[in-house]
Backbone as CSV, one residue per row, in Angstrom:
resi,resn,N_x,N_y,N_z,CA_x,CA_y,CA_z,C_x,C_y,C_z
1,MET,68.241,168.547,226.490,68.857,167.726,225.465,69.888,166.793,226.093
2,GLU,69.891,165.609,225.624,70.808,164.603,226.146,72.256,164.929,225.779
3,LEU,72.480,165.453,224.582,73.844,165.780,224.152,74.469,166.864,225.024
4,ILE,73.693,167.866,225.347,74.217,168.956,226.173,74.536,168.446,227.573
5,ASP,73.694,167.566,228.093,73.962,166.983,229.408,75.260,166.178,229.403
6,LYS,75.465,165.396,228.347,76.703,164.625,228.235,77.911,165.554,228.132
7,ALA,77.755,166.637,227.359,78.857,167.580,227.185,79.197,168.278,228.498
8,LEU,78.197,168.686,229.242,78.444,169.348,230.521,79.064,168.382,231.526
9,GLU,78.651,167.130,231.485,79.247,166.127,232.365,80.712,165.905,231.988
10,PHE,81.005,165.887,230.697,82.383,165.713,230.236,83.249,166.881,230.689
11,GLU,82.735,168.090,230.587,83.488,169.279,230.991,83.770,169.291,232.488
12,SER,82.858,168.771,233.275,83.028,168.819,234.728,83.925,167.703,235.259
13,ARG,84.260,166.740,234.398,85.137,165.648,234.834,86.520,166.151,235.170
14,LYS,87.115,165.514,236.148,88.472,165.851,236.540,89.443,165.141,235.593
15,MET,90.409,165.875,235.064,91.311,165.305,234.072,92.719,165.041,234.613
16,SER,92.923,165.177,235.906,94.244,164.901,236.454,94.389,163.411,236.721
17,ASN,95.616,162.947,236.763,95.942,161.545,237.023,95.311,160.596,236.010
18,MET,95.336,160.992,234.734,94.802,160.146,233.677,95.940,159.377,233.018
19,THR,95.658,158.144,232.665,96.637,157.386,231.898,96.547,157.806,230.439
20,THR,97.502,157.365,229.644,97.502,157.715,228.233,96.260,157.177,227.544
21,SER,95.872,155.980,227.858,94.675,155.412,227.230,93.416,156.164,227.661
22,ASP,93.389,156.668,228.891,92.260,157.493,229.342,92.194,158.788,228.546
23,ARG,93.355,159.378,228.284,93.400,160.616,227.509,92.926,160.395,226.079
24,VAL,93.346,159.294,225.483,92.913,158.974,224.118,91.402,158.784,224.087
25,ALA,90.881,158.055,225.045,89.434,157.827,225.115,88.677,159.136,225.326
26,ALA,89.197,160.012,226.186,88.548,161.296,226.443,88.577,162.173,225.193
27,SER,89.686,162.160,224.474,89.795,162.939,223.247,88.792,162.463,222.202
28,ARG,88.665,161.157,222.073,87.697,160.597,221.114,86.267,160.901,221.514
29,GLU,86.001,160.847,222.819,84.650,161.156,223.302,84.306,162.618,223.029
30,ALA,85.273,163.502,223.257,85.045,164.922,223.009,84.781,165.162,221.530
31,LYS,85.539,164.501,220.679,85.339,164.660,219.236,83.941,164.197,218.830
32,ALA,83.512,163.056,219.345,82.187,162.532,219.023,81.089,163.482,219.496
33,LEU,81.267,164.046,220.690,80.272,164.986,221.215,80.202,166.242,220.351
34,VAL,81.363,166.772,219.969,81.385,167.993,219.152,80.713,167.731,217.813
35,LEU,81.002,166.604,217.191,80.390,166.302,215.894,78.881,166.113,216.008
36,ALA,78.426,165.480,217.076,76.989,165.285,217.267,76.286,166.613,217.529
37,ILE,76.894,167.458,218.347,76.298,168.766,218.630,76.304,169.628,217.367
38,ASN,77.351,169.487,216.553,77.441,170.256,215.316,76.290,169.925,214.368
39,GLU,75.897,168.660,214.313,74.773,168.272,213.450,73.485,168.966,213.895
40,VAL,73.275,169.057,215.207,72.092,169.749,215.729,72.217,171.245,215.465
41,TYR,73.434,171.780,215.640,73.661,173.218,215.442,73.369,173.635,214.011
42,LYS,73.687,172.796,213.041,73.450,173.119,211.638,71.972,173.373,211.373
43,LYS,71.114,172.672,212.110,69.676,172.805,211.905,69.081,173.958,212.703
44,THR,69.581,174.190,213.932,68.936,175.155,214.819,69.631,176.504,214.898
45,LYS,70.958,176.539,214.653,71.751,177.775,214.761,71.637,178.413,216.144
46,ASP,71.579,177.571,217.172,71.487,178.039,218.549,72.879,178.414,219.053
47,SER,73.029,179.642,219.540,74.343,180.118,219.979,74.840,179.368,221.222
48,LYS,73.936,178.839,222.032,74.345,178.069,223.207,75.081,176.800,222.792
49,LEU,74.624,176.197,221.707,75.299,175.001,221.211,76.714,175.329,220.754
50,MET,76.877,176.471,220.123,78.211,176.884,219.684,79.127,177.096,220.880
51,ASP,78.620,177.685,221.944,79.420,177.891,223.150,79.847,176.560,223.766
52,VAL,78.943,175.589,223.766,79.269,174.275,224.302,80.346,173.615,223.444
53,MET,80.208,173.729,222.132,81.216,173.141,221.236,82.585,173.792,221.432
54,LYS,82.608,175.096,221.636,83.880,175.796,221.842,84.556,175.332,223.126
55,SER,83.797,175.185,224.190,84.409,174.768,225.446,84.885,173.313,225.378
56,LEU,84.126,172.461,224.685,84.569,171.078,224.510,85.851,171.013,223.685
57,THR,85.920,171.826,222.651,87.106,171.841,221.804,88.321,172.332,222.572
58,ALA,88.146,173.318,223.427,89.261,173.818,224.230,89.779,172.724,225.164
59,LYS,88.872,171.993,225.790,89.290,170.916,226.689,89.964,169.795,225.902
60,LYS,89.442,169.501,224.720,90.029,168.468,223.869,91.445,168.852,223.457
61,ARG,91.665,170.108,223.136,93.004,170.572,222.755,93.990,170.427,223.907
62,LYS,93.548,170.704,225.128,94.426,170.535,226.287,94.814,169.070,226.463
63,ILE,93.860,168.193,226.266,94.135,166.760,226.394,95.121,166.321,225.322
64,GLU,94.895,166.768,224.088,95.767,166.362,222.985,97.161,166.956,223.123
65,LYS,97.253,168.156,223.675,98.563,168.760,223.903,99.364,167.897,224.876
66,ARG,98.703,167.384,225.890,99.359,166.522,226.866,99.764,165.187,226.232
67,LEU,98.952,164.688,225.299,99.259,163.430,224.621,100.482,163.567,223.722
68,LYS,100.556,164.674,222.992,101.642,164.846,222.027,102.961,165.202,222.698
69,GLY,102.910,165.832,223.839,104.121,166.178,224.554,104.673,167.525,224.109
70,VAL,105.787,167.903,224.712,106.423,169.193,224.451,107.353,169.050,223.249
71,PRO,107.335,170.008,222.322,108.250,169.937,221.188,109.707,169.995,221.668
72,THR,110.600,169.334,220.965,112.003,169.245,221.380,112.886,170.270,220.681
73,VAL,112.345,171.377,220.276,113.141,172.405,219.583,113.557,173.480,220.551
C-alpha cells in the first residue's frame, strides 16, 4: 500500500534541526496520513493499520509538543 509506505518513510525521517515551518509541515503531513489510513482502517479493520496510526500519532505529538513549547507554570 502506498499509504503505509509514506507513513513508514515519515517515521524514519530525522526530526532534529527542524525549523518551525518544517515542524508545522511535518505535523500537517502526519495528520493527513493518519486520516487517510483511518479511512482504509474503517473498511478493513486491519490491526497493522492501527499500529501504524498509533506510531504516527506519537511522533506527531512530539512535534507539536516542541512547537507549543514548555508551559510557564
